[in-house]
N, C-alpha and C positions, 0 to 999 in steps of 0.2 A: 901742684896740679891736682885737680879733683877728678877722681875716676867717675866718668859720666854714667857707667853702669850702676854704680852704687847710688849715685844721685837719683836715678830713675826709680830705683827700688824703694827709696824712702818716701813714705806717704806723709805729705805735709798738710793734708787736709784741703778743704775747699772753702770758698767764700761765695756768698750770694749777695749781689748788690741790687737794690731796687731803687730806680731813679726815674725822673721825668726827662724825656728827650726834648729837643727844641720844639717839636710840634705839640708838646703837652701830653703825649702818650706815656703811660707807665711801662717801663722796661724792667724785666727781671733777668739777670745774667748770672750764671754760676760758672766759676772758673777756679783753677788751682790757687791756693793762697799766695804762691810765689808770683802770680800775675796781677796782684792788686796791691796798691800802696796809697797812703795818704800823705800829701805833701803840699804845702803852701795853699791850704784851704780848698784843695781839690782831691778827689779820688782819681787815681790814675790806674787804668786797666789795660792790659795787653789784649788786643783784639785779634791780631794775626801777625804773620811775618811777611815781608816783601820778598821778591825774587833773590835778593842778595843775602837773605837771612837776617835782615834788620827787623827789630820789633816795631810793630805799628801799635801805638798806644792812643787811648782816648782819655782826655782830661775832663772830668765831670765836676763842676763846681759843687761844693758841699751843700749849698742851699737847694740843689735839685735832687739830692739823695734823700730818700725816705729812711732807709736803713741799710746796714751792711751786717750780714750774719756770717760768722766764720766758725768752722770746726777746727779746734786746736787740740793737740795731744794733751797738753797740760795748761790750764789757765794761768798758773803761776809763772810758767815760762813765757807766756805771751805778755804778762805784766812786766817781767824783767826786760824783755825786748823794748817795750815802750819806755820804761824808765831809762834804759841805756841810750835810746834815741834822744830823749829830752835832755839827759846829761850831756850828750855830745853837742847838741845845739847850744846849751848854756855855756859849755867850755869854749866853743867857737866864738860866741858873742863876747865872752869875757876877754878873749885874746884880741879882739878887734876894737874894743872900747878904748878911747884915748884916756891916758892918765891912770890906767890900771897897771899895777906893779906886775911885771912879768918875771920876777925873780923866782927862785926855787922854793918859795914858801909853800908850806903844806896847808894852804888856806882854801881847800876845796869845799864846795857846798854840796850837800846831798840833796837829791830831789826825791821826795816821798810820794808814792802813788798809793792812795788808799782804795781799797775795794769797798763797794757799796753793799 
Protein backbone atom coordinates (compact mmCIF):
# COMPACT_ATOMS: atom_id res chain seq x y z
CA UNK A 1 0.00 0.00 0.00
CA UNK A 2 1.34 3.42 -0.98
CA UNK A 3 1.31 6.14 1.63
CA UNK A 4 -0.83 8.84 0.02
CA UNK A 5 0.93 11.63 1.93
CA UNK A 6 4.26 10.63 0.38
CA UNK A 7 2.62 10.44 -3.03
CA UNK A 8 1.33 14.01 -2.72
CA UNK A 9 4.73 15.37 -1.70
CA UNK A 10 6.50 13.95 -4.76
CA UNK A 11 6.57 16.47 -7.63
CA UNK A 12 6.16 14.56 -10.86
CA UNK A 13 6.04 17.59 -13.10
CA UNK A 14 3.41 18.94 -15.42
CA UNK A 15 2.31 18.48 -18.99
CA UNK A 16 0.79 20.98 -21.37
CA UNK A 17 -1.24 19.62 -24.26
CA UNK A 18 -2.28 21.87 -27.15
CA UNK A 19 -5.03 20.46 -29.35
CA UNK A 20 -7.99 21.36 -31.55
CA UNK A 21 -11.43 20.79 -30.04
CA UNK A 22 -14.36 19.55 -32.22
CA UNK A 23 -15.26 23.16 -33.09
CA UNK A 24 -11.75 23.77 -34.46
CA UNK A 25 -10.72 26.02 -31.56
CA UNK A 26 -7.21 25.54 -30.17
CA UNK A 27 -7.18 24.50 -26.51
CA UNK A 28 -4.15 24.60 -24.20
CA UNK A 29 -4.46 22.56 -21.02
CA UNK A 30 -1.82 22.15 -18.29
CA UNK A 31 -2.12 19.29 -15.83
CA UNK A 32 0.03 16.99 -13.66
CA UNK A 33 2.03 14.40 -15.63
CA UNK A 34 0.12 11.62 -13.91
CA UNK A 35 -3.11 12.87 -15.55
CA UNK A 36 -2.00 12.38 -19.16
CA UNK A 37 -1.13 9.28 -21.15
CA UNK A 38 -0.76 8.21 -24.78
CA UNK A 39 -2.60 5.02 -25.76
CA UNK A 40 -3.95 3.60 -29.03
CA UNK A 41 -3.21 6.73 -31.08
CA UNK A 42 -5.01 9.00 -28.57
CA UNK A 43 -3.87 11.32 -25.81
CA UNK A 44 -5.95 10.59 -22.72
CA UNK A 45 -6.28 13.34 -20.11
CA UNK A 46 -8.06 13.35 -16.76
CA UNK A 47 -10.46 16.27 -16.73
CA UNK A 48 -12.21 15.80 -13.37
CA UNK A 49 -13.76 13.26 -10.97
CA UNK A 50 -17.43 12.37 -10.64
CA UNK A 51 -19.39 12.26 -7.37
CA UNK A 52 -18.28 8.65 -6.72
CA UNK A 53 -14.59 9.51 -7.10
CA UNK A 54 -14.27 7.97 -10.59
CA UNK A 55 -11.95 9.75 -13.02
CA UNK A 56 -13.53 11.49 -16.00
CA UNK A 57 -11.15 11.31 -18.96
CA UNK A 58 -11.08 12.84 -22.42
CA UNK A 59 -9.59 10.91 -25.35
CA UNK A 60 -8.05 13.23 -27.93
CA UNK A 61 -7.09 11.69 -31.29
CA UNK A 62 -3.40 12.28 -31.98
CA UNK A 63 -4.15 14.04 -35.29
CA UNK A 64 -5.87 16.85 -33.30
CA UNK A 65 -2.88 17.39 -31.01
CA UNK A 66 -0.37 20.08 -31.99
CA UNK A 67 2.10 19.16 -29.24
CA UNK A 68 2.53 17.90 -25.71
CA UNK A 69 5.19 19.52 -23.58
CA UNK A 70 6.21 17.84 -20.33
CA UNK A 71 8.49 18.80 -17.51
CA UNK A 72 10.36 15.75 -16.25
CA UNK A 73 12.88 15.33 -13.48
CA UNK A 74 15.31 13.47 -15.70
CA UNK A 75 14.95 12.96 -19.44
CA UNK A 76 16.79 9.62 -19.23
CA UNK A 77 14.16 8.29 -16.79
CA UNK A 78 11.39 9.35 -19.20
CA UNK A 79 13.11 7.43 -22.02
CA UNK A 80 13.45 4.34 -19.80
CA UNK A 81 9.71 4.49 -19.10
CA UNK A 82 8.90 4.66 -22.81
CA UNK A 83 11.31 1.80 -23.54
CA UNK A 84 9.68 -0.33 -20.83
CA UNK A 85 6.22 0.37 -22.22
CA UNK A 86 7.30 -0.62 -25.74
CA UNK A 87 9.00 -3.76 -24.41
CA UNK A 88 5.84 -4.70 -22.50
CA UNK A 89 3.67 -4.35 -25.61
CA UNK A 90 6.17 -6.39 -27.65
CA UNK A 91 6.21 -9.14 -25.00
CA UNK A 92 2.40 -9.23 -24.91
CA UNK A 93 2.18 -9.47 -28.70
CA UNK A 94 4.83 -12.19 -28.76
CA UNK A 95 2.80 -14.22 -26.24
CA UNK A 96 -0.38 -13.93 -28.32
CA UNK A 97 1.11 -14.76 -31.74
CA UNK A 98 0.25 -18.28 -32.91
CA UNK A 99 3.19 -20.59 -33.51
CA UNK A 100 5.54 -18.70 -31.22
CA UNK A 101 7.51 -20.98 -28.89
CA UNK A 102 6.50 -20.15 -25.35
CA UNK A 103 9.23 -22.23 -23.77
CA UNK A 104 11.73 -20.86 -21.31
CA UNK A 105 14.16 -19.75 -23.99
CA UNK A 106 16.18 -16.67 -23.24
CA UNK A 107 15.32 -15.34 -26.70
CA UNK A 108 14.16 -11.86 -25.67
CA UNK A 109 14.58 -8.94 -28.04
CA UNK A 110 15.75 -5.57 -26.83
CA UNK A 111 14.03 -2.40 -27.97
CA UNK A 112 16.41 0.51 -28.45
CA UNK A 113 15.16 4.09 -28.22
CA UNK A 114 17.64 6.59 -29.65
CA UNK A 115 17.73 10.21 -28.64
CA UNK A 116 17.80 12.74 -31.45
